N, C-alpha and C positions, 0 to 999 in steps of 0.2 A: 673446310677451303682456310688456307691461310689468307688474312686478310692485308699483308704486305701490301704497301701502296705500290702503283705503276710509276717507272721514271719515263717522261716525255723524253726521244731522242729524236732530234733532225739527223738524218743521214745522209750520205753521198750517193746517194741512188735515185737514178731519174725514170722514174715508172713511164714517160712517155716516150720509150723505145722498149721494144719486145726483151734484150736483154737484162736491161733493168726491172722490168716489171715480174721479170723470171726471178731474180735475183731477190726481187721484196717479196715473191711469194713463198719462194724457198726459206726466208730470212725467218718468216713469218710462223711457219709450218714448224720449223727447228724448236723455234721458242716455247710453241704451242704446247708440243712433246717433252719440253724441259719441265715447264709447269707443270702441268696433268701428272709428269714422276715426281715432282716435288710439292706437288698439293698447294701449289701458289696461287694467286690469278690470271687468266690467260690475258695473252698480249693481246695488243690491237694494234691495226693499221690505219693510215688514211695519206693522204696527198694531199701537198701545197700544192696552189695554182701554177706553178712552175713545173709539176712533176716529182719535187723531191719529194722522196717515202718519210712520213713519221711516225716511230714507234712508241706506245704504250708498252713498255719492258718491265717484268718484275725481275728482271736482273739489272742491277746498276751497272750504268754506262763502260765504267774500268774493268768489269767483270765479262762483258755481255762478248768481246772475243774470244775469250776462252772456252766460254758455253757452247758457244754454236760448234768452234773447233771441235771439241769433245764429242757433239754428237753429229756430226759429220762425220768424223772416225766411226759411227759404228755404222754406216754402210757402207764401207770397205769390204769388210769380210764376207758381206752379202754378194758384192760386185766380182771378188774375188775367190768365193766360194761355189755356191748357186749356179751364178753364170759365169763362172770362169771359161766356159766353151763358146760365150756368146761375145764378140768381139761389137756389131751392130744388133740391131733387133730385126733385121731381117735372117739374121742366121738362127731365128729360133722357127723348129718344125712342131708342128701341132704335138707330137710326142714328147717333143722334149719340154714344149712350155705350158703343157698340162701336170707334167716330173715334177718341173720347178715350182709351178704352183702348189702342188699337192705339197713340198717338203719344205715351202716360206710358211714359217709357224709366228711370225709376226706382222699384225696387219699393215705395218709401215711401206714393210718390204713387197707385201703382196701389192701393196696400191701401186708401189716404184714398179712394178713389172706390168702392172693392168697400163702405165702411163709410158712404158714402153714401145708395144705392143699390143695384137690382138689375133684370135686367131679365129675365122669362119671359115666352117669346113675343113678344109686340109692344107687350106693357103693362112700364111702369115703377114699380117698388116703392120707396117712400122709406124710409129706417133708420126703425126706433119708436123711434128716440130723439130723431127729430126730431120738436119741437113749434112752430118756426119755418116756417110751412106757408102762407106767404102772408096769413093772417088778421092785422088789425092792422098792415100796412106790414113783417111783419117774417119775411125770410127765411132758412135756413140757411144758405146758402153765400154770400150777400149778409153776413149779418152775422159772417162768419168772415172774407170779405176788411175789413170797417169796423173789427173787433177787432185784427188786425194790421197795419193802418195807424195805428191811436192807442196800440198798446202800445209803453212804455217801458221801460229796465233798473227803475226804482224799481218800477212796477206789478209786474213778477214779482216783485220782490226781497219787498215787502208781501205778496202772495198765496202764497208759499212759507214765508216765515219768521215771519211776524207772524198775529195774530189778525183774522181777517177783519171789515172794519168796514162793507164794501160801500158806500165814501164816494166812490168815483170820478163823476164829470160832466163828461160831454163840453165842455171849453171851448170857448165861443162861436167863437174863431178857429179852432178846429181841425174846427168843423162845420159852417161855411163855406167854410176850404180844401178841404174832404174832399166838401164837396156832401152832405152828410149828410142834409138836411131834418128831418124828423120822427124818422128811423130811430134805433133804439134799438142800443148796441153788447151783446147780449145773444145765447144759446142756446137761451134758455127752458128750462135744467136746473132754476131755481130755482122751489119753485112759488109764492115772493112776487111772484116776475114776472105772475104772473095776480092781479094786484088789484083788484076786481070795483069797478064805479062806487058802490055804494051804501057800500063800506067804505072811500072815499078824501073828503079835503077838498078835492080839486080833479079838472075833468076831467083824464083825461088825454091826450086830444085837443087841447086848448088851453093846457096846460100842457107845462113841461120840466123836469119833478123827478124823472127817472129815476134812479137811482144804482147803480151795481154792483161787483164786485172784479173790475177789467179783465184783472190777471192772470191770475187763477183761468180767466174765461172764455177766455182765449189759452191757455192748458195744457191746457184740457178737447179743444181743438179734435184734437191728434192721437191722442186716446182712439179716436175714431172710426175712425181707421185698425186699430185692435184687434179691433174688434167687424165682423165684416162682415155684410153683410143675407144670409140666406139663401136660396135660389133652390127654395122648397118651393112648394106650390101657392096657400097665402099665405103670402108670406114673411115675415118676424120678423128682426131683430138677434138674433145668437147673444146665449145666455143670456136671451132673452124668451120669454113666451108670450101668445097671442091668446085672447079669447075674446069672440066677438061685435065689438064694437065696444071692448074694452077691452084693451090690451095691457100686460102686466106684464113688468119686466125687474128681473132676483135676480141677487145679490152677496154674498161672504162677505169676510169680514176676515180675516188671519191674523197669526201672532205671531212666524214665523220668518224670517228676509231669503232672500226668492225673487228669482230674478232674471227677468227680463222672459219668455223661455220657459214657466218656471214658472208665474206669471204669470197668462199669455195660459192655461193649463192649468184653473190656478183659476176662471178666469172663463167659460170657453165650458164646464166643466161643470155649472154652476150652482149652485146651493146644494145637491144632494143628498142624501142620508142624514147625518143628524147623526155617527151613530158614524164612519162611514169619513170624513167632512168632518176631525173634530176628531184622528183618527189623522196628517191630514195638516197640522195646523196651525191650520187653522179653528178661530175660538172664537164667529164670530156669523153669523146669514146676513138679509139685506133684501131688500127687496123694494118696488116702486115701479110704479104706476099711473100710464100715460099716459090721458088722460081728454078726449072732447070736450066741446065747450061748444056754446054758439048760434053757428050761422054757420060750423060746422067750426072752431072756435078749438079748438086744443090746448093743453094744460098739463100738466104734472107734480103729482100728488097727494102731500103728503108721506110721507114713508118708512115704511116698516112694520116692525117687527124677525118675523124668524120665527123663531127659536131663539136 
């Protein structure tokens, strides 16, 4: 193991809401893969009391965005190749899912597949972190492809190191070049993605005023590989519970630097009992509901604090 020192980096990521937390997880997982491949010390992640994610990184601050972008782009051939006929997780059939799993020769993409859906019997169940389910022309896997085709180094840097301004809008030439039509580059993890007609100044079906933090959309993608869909009778994503049509995902924030292996155990365990969690460094826990709207449209409600 190369004993290169780790650099402590305060980020612009707020782990107190779902999108920010998944962005932090995705960033840590990409850095972990880079460190493993380059024989560097593993990165670590913790959170400040205000939810700010802090990284201990084997990569210097000025090189971090470029390294993360390179790792993100390794996911696109899989999404464009093995998953080329899949726009959303519910498009999988038992046969196609098993075929893709057999053809996936890398543990990272197998984990991503498990984080998108699972098969029980002959039925496919999507990740309960999926809110881009086809309604409103938004599809989770297609959105992942779109985001990774649009992403540039500056977008990653802004999402990682600056306060999120959610100011990215697809340039007209890029929309035409990639044949995006009316699609939006979003995984729909942000409650503000669901802006009701009555609360808007414009009709979302006839205007193109959607803005987002593109780098954060991209960095959240690899987080799905850490959160598999559990093949129970009514499958849910790990750290989630289901009550009728409502699904709740819960997570904690910790104030001690933790490697990816420890972080995975934090997340999979869920909020647990406050006393035992605090002994492990968890200082606050949160939850968010995925709710169903008209015509099966899904969205995430604002985050709630648990303790």
